[in-house]
C-alpha positions as CSV (number, residue, x, y, z in Angstrom):
1,M,141.1,100.5,124.9
2,P,141.4,98.2,121.8
3,Y,141.3,94.4,122.2
4,I,143.6,91.8,120.8
5,G,141.5,89.3,119.1
6,R,137.7,89.1,119.2
7,T,135.9,91.9,121.1
8,P,134.1,90.5,124.2
9,L,130.4,90.1,123.7
10,T,128.0,92.3,125.5
11,G,125.2,90.6,127.4
12,A,123.2,90.2,130.6
13,Y,125.6,87.8,132.4
14,Q,124.0,86.5,135.6
15,L,125.5,84.4,138.4
16,C,122.9,82.2,140.0
17,D,122.2,82.0,143.7
18,T,123.8,79.2,145.6
19,I,122.0,75.9,145.3
20,T,121.8,73.3,148.0
21,T,121.8,69.8,146.5
22,S,119.6,66.9,147.6
23,A,118.5,63.6,146.2
24,T,116.9,65.1,143.0
25,A,118.0,66.1,139.6
26,T,116.0,69.3,139.1
27,Y,116.7,72.7,140.7
28,N,115.3,76.2,140.4
29,L,117.5,78.9,138.9
30,L,117.4,82.1,140.9
31,V,119.3,85.4,140.8
32,G,118.8,87.6,143.9
33,G,115.8,85.4,144.8
34,S,114.0,85.9,141.5
35,A,113.5,83.2,138.9
36,V,115.7,83.6,135.7
37,I,115.2,81.9,132.4
38,P,118.2,81.1,130.3
39,G,117.9,81.1,126.5
40,S,119.0,77.5,126.4
41,A,121.4,75.1,128.1
42,N,124.1,76.4,125.8
43,N,123.8,79.8,127.6
44,C,124.9,78.2,130.9
45,I,128.3,77.4,132.4
46,V,127.7,74.9,135.2
47,S,130.4,73.6,137.6
48,L,129.6,70.5,139.6
49,N,132.1,69.1,142.1
50,G,134.8,71.2,140.5
51,V,134.1,70.0,137.0
52,V,132.5,72.1,134.3
53,Q,129.5,70.1,132.8
54,A,128.7,69.7,129.2
55,P,125.4,71.4,128.2
56,V,122.6,69.2,127.0
57,G,124.6,66.0,127.7
58,A,125.1,66.6,131.4
59,F,122.2,68.9,132.0
60,T,119.2,70.5,130.3
61,V,117.3,73.7,131.0
62,S,113.5,74.2,130.9
63,G,112.2,77.6,131.8
64,S,113.8,78.7,135.1
65,Q,114.8,75.1,136.1
66,I,118.0,73.1,135.5
67,T,117.8,69.3,135.3
68,F,121.0,67.2,135.6
69,A,121.4,63.9,133.7
70,S,121.1,62.0,137.0
71,A,119.9,62.8,140.5
72,L,122.5,64.4,142.8
73,T,123.1,63.7,146.4
74,A,123.5,66.0,149.4
75,S,127.2,65.5,149.2
76,D,127.4,66.9,145.7
77,V,128.4,70.6,145.3
78,I,127.1,72.9,142.6
79,D,130.1,75.3,142.5
80,F,128.3,77.9,140.3
81,I,125.9,78.4,137.5
82,L,126.7,81.3,135.2
83,I,124.1,82.3,132.7
84,L,125.7,84.0,129.7
85,G,124.1,86.9,127.8
86,N,121.0,85.8,125.9
87,V,120.7,86.4,122.2
88,F,119.7,90.0,121.5
89,D,119.9,90.9,125.2
90,I,122.5,93.6,125.6
91,G,121.6,94.6,129.1
92,T,121.1,98.3,129.9
93,P,122.9,100.6,127.5
94,T,125.1,103.3,128.9
95,N,123.4,106.7,129.0
96,G,123.9,108.4,125.7
97,A,125.3,105.3,124.0
98,V,122.3,104.8,121.7
99,T,122.6,107.2,118.7
100,N,120.2,108.1,115.9
101,S,122.1,105.8,113.5
102,S,121.4,102.9,115.8
103,L,117.6,103.3,115.4
104,N,115.5,101.8,112.7
105,S,114.1,104.4,110.3
106,N,110.5,103.2,111.1
107,V,110.9,103.3,114.9
108,I,108.0,105.8,115.0
109,T,106.2,105.4,111.7
110,G,106.1,101.7,112.1
111,Q,104.0,101.9,115.3
112,T,100.3,102.4,115.8
113,A,99.4,106.0,115.2
114,V,97.3,107.9,117.7
115,T,94.7,109.6,115.5
116,V,92.6,111.2,118.2
117,P,94.7,111.7,121.4
118,A,92.8,111.8,124.7
119,T,92.9,115.2,126.5
120,D,94.9,113.6,129.3
121,D,97.5,111.9,127.1
122,V,101.0,113.0,127.9
123,L,103.5,114.2,125.3
124,L,107.2,114.6,125.7
125,C,109.2,117.7,124.6
126,Y,112.5,119.4,125.3
127,D,112.7,122.4,127.7
128,T,113.9,125.7,126.4
129,S,117.6,124.8,127.0
130,A,117.2,121.6,125.0
131,T,118.9,119.7,127.8
132,A,116.0,117.9,129.6
133,L,112.7,116.2,128.6
134,R,109.5,117.6,129.9
135,K,106.0,116.3,129.7
136,I,102.8,118.2,128.8
137,T,99.2,116.9,128.5
138,F,97.6,117.0,125.1
139,A,94.8,119.3,126.4
140,N,97.3,122.2,126.6
141,F,97.8,121.9,122.8
142,G,94.1,122.2,121.9
143,N,92.0,125.2,121.2
144,T,89.4,124.1,123.8
145,P,87.1,124.7,125.4
146,A,85.4,125.7,122.2
147,F,81.8,126.1,120.9
148,F,79.7,127.4,118.1
149,A,75.9,127.9,118.2
150,Y,73.2,129.5,116.1
151,M,69.5,130.4,116.4
152,N,67.1,127.8,115.1
153,E,66.1,128.8,111.5
154,S,62.4,128.0,112.0
155,T,61.9,130.6,114.8
156,D,62.7,134.3,114.9
157,Q,62.9,136.0,118.3
158,S,60.9,139.1,119.2
159,I,62.8,141.9,121.0
160,S,61.6,145.0,122.8
161,D,62.2,148.5,121.3
162,A,65.4,150.3,122.4
163,T,66.2,147.6,124.9
164,F,69.1,145.1,125.0
165,T,67.5,141.7,124.7
166,K,69.4,138.4,125.2
167,A,69.7,136.4,122.0
168,E,68.4,132.9,122.5
169,I,71.0,131.1,120.5
170,N,69.7,127.6,120.9
171,V,71.3,125.1,118.5
172,E,74.9,123.9,119.1
173,L,77.1,122.9,116.2
174,F,79.7,121.7,118.7
175,D,80.6,122.3,122.3
176,S,83.9,120.6,123.2
177,N,83.6,120.8,127.0
178,S,79.9,121.4,127.5
179,C,80.6,125.0,128.5
180,Y,77.7,126.6,126.6
181,D,74.1,126.4,127.8
182,P,71.7,126.4,124.7
183,T,68.5,126.0,126.7
184,T,68.3,128.2,129.7
185,N,70.7,131.2,130.0
186,Y,72.5,130.9,126.7
187,R,75.9,131.5,128.4
188,F,79.4,130.4,127.5
189,T,81.3,129.7,130.8
190,P,84.7,128.1,129.9
191,N,86.2,126.0,132.6
192,V,89.8,126.7,131.5
193,A,91.4,130.1,132.1
194,G,92.8,132.0,129.2
195,K,92.3,134.3,126.3
196,Y,89.5,133.3,123.9
197,F,88.7,134.3,120.3
198,V,85.0,135.2,120.2
199,T,82.9,135.5,117.0
200,Y,79.3,136.8,116.8
201,G,76.6,138.0,114.4
202,L,73.0,139.2,114.6
203,V,70.4,140.1,112.0
204,L,67.9,142.7,113.4
205,N,64.7,143.5,111.6
206,P,61.9,146.0,112.5
207,F,58.3,145.1,111.7
208,A,57.9,148.3,109.7
209,A,59.9,149.2,106.6
210,D,62.7,151.8,106.9
211,D,62.2,151.9,110.7
212,V,65.8,151.4,112.2
213,N,67.4,154.3,113.9
214,V,70.1,152.5,115.9
215,A,71.1,148.8,115.8
216,L,73.6,147.4,118.3
217,L,75.0,144.1,119.2
218,G,76.1,143.6,122.8
219,I,78.5,141.0,124.3
220,Y,77.8,141.0,128.0
221,K,80.5,139.6,130.4
222,N,79.4,138.6,133.8
223,G,76.1,140.6,133.3
224,T,77.8,143.8,132.2
225,L,78.0,145.2,128.7
226,H,81.6,144.4,127.5
227,I,81.5,144.9,123.7
228,Q,79.1,147.0,121.6
229,P,79.5,147.1,117.9
230,G,76.6,148.7,115.9
231,N,75.2,151.2,113.4
232,D,73.5,154.6,113.7
233,F,70.9,155.3,110.9
234,R,69.0,158.2,112.4
235,N,69.6,160.4,109.4
236,N,68.6,157.6,107.0
237,P,66.5,154.8,108.6
238,V,66.8,151.3,107.1
239,S,64.6,148.3,107.1
240,S,67.2,145.7,108.3
241,N,70.6,145.6,109.7
242,T,73.3,142.9,110.2
243,I,76.1,143.2,112.7
244,T,79.0,140.8,112.8
245,G,82.4,140.9,114.4
246,S,85.0,139.2,116.6
247,Q,87.0,140.0,119.7
248,I,89.5,138.6,122.2
249,I,88.1,138.1,125.7
250,E,89.9,136.8,128.8
251,F,88.2,134.3,131.1
252,N,89.2,133.2,134.6
253,G,88.1,129.6,134.0
254,T,85.7,129.5,136.9
255,T,83.0,132.2,137.1
256,D,83.5,134.4,134.0
257,Y,80.8,134.1,131.3
258,I,79.5,135.9,128.2
259,E,76.0,136.3,126.7
260,L,74.9,137.8,123.3
261,F,72.4,140.6,123.2
262,G,70.6,142.6,120.5
263,Y,69.4,146.2,120.5
264,L,67.1,147.9,118.0
265,D,65.9,151.5,118.3
266,E,62.9,151.9,115.9
267,V,61.5,155.1,114.4
268,T,57.8,154.1,115.2
269,G,58.4,151.6,117.9
270,G,56.3,149.0,116.2
271,G,58.2,145.9,117.3
272,A,61.3,144.1,116.1
273,K,62.9,140.7,115.9
274,L,66.2,138.8,115.6
275,N,66.0,137.1,112.2
276,S,67.2,133.5,112.3
277,Y,67.1,133.0,108.5
278,K,70.2,131.2,107.1
279,L,72.0,131.1,110.5
280,G,72.2,134.9,110.6
281,C,72.2,134.9,114.5
282,Y,75.2,133.1,116.0
283,Y,78.1,133.2,118.3
284,G,81.1,131.0,119.2
285,A,84.5,131.0,120.9
286,Y,87.7,129.0,121.2
287,K,90.7,129.2,123.5
288,L,93.9,130.6,122.1
289,I,97.2,128.9,122.7
290,G,100.6,130.5,122.9
291,V,99.4,133.8,124.4
C-alpha cells in the first residue's frame, strides 16, 4: 500500500523495560532483561511524568545507561523509553527480501580467500531441485586418498625366476592420507570407500642377454592376483621388458588393499631384477569423484 508523504523508516525499534525510579539520575536500559545500547540520546524518545523529554538537554545516554539532568525521586514516573532504529540497523529482513541487486559486487571477492580449504571445511550448495541449500564437506570434492611412490634409483631389486615377487616401492612422492606403507608391506590401503584410478609400471631385466620368455606385472588385491598385464616373448626372447598401465579398482575403505608384483620367466634361469633406473618402477592411485 502506498504512503502519503514520507515512507516510514525501517529500524530496530525497541521499547525498554519498565524502570523503577529512586533518588538517582542514572538507570540501566534493558529490553527483555538484556542490556541495549542506543546509537545516541537522539535515538531515544523518553516520557517522564507524562512529559516528553528533550534529548541531550534533559538526558544523555552512555552505553546501556540513561542519565537525567537531575536526580529523580521515588515519586517520579518514567512512562516509557522508546529506542528508535539505529543508523544502518534495519532489523531482520523478510525472507526473500534481499535480492542480487541489493548486494555489493565485491561481497565475495572482497573477502579473504580460502586458498587451501581444510578437509572438514563445509561448503554450501543447492540440492537437485534448486529449492534448498545443502552442505557438504570439502573432503568429498577431493581426489583423496591419493599417493604416488617409486623405487629408489640407487638400488635394484632381485627377483626369483618365474615367481611373482612383490615390488619394494619405497620412496613416496606424496601420500595424502598416509594410506601407503613404503617400508614394510608396500601396500596401499585407502581409508575412504570408492573407485580409484590406479597407475603402475615395472622394468624387468634378466641378468643374461636375450633371456626373457615371459614378463608380467601383477596387481594383487587383498593377497590375490587381480590385474595381470604382460608380454610373451618365447618365440623371440628379449633382454629387457617394461610394463606400464592403469586400471580402476574399487575399495571398501576399511580392509581392501593392493600390492605391486613383478614376474619374469627366463630362458636360462640365471636371475633377474626390477630395474629402478629413472623411476622405472612405480605405482600410485587416487580416488575418483562423481562415480
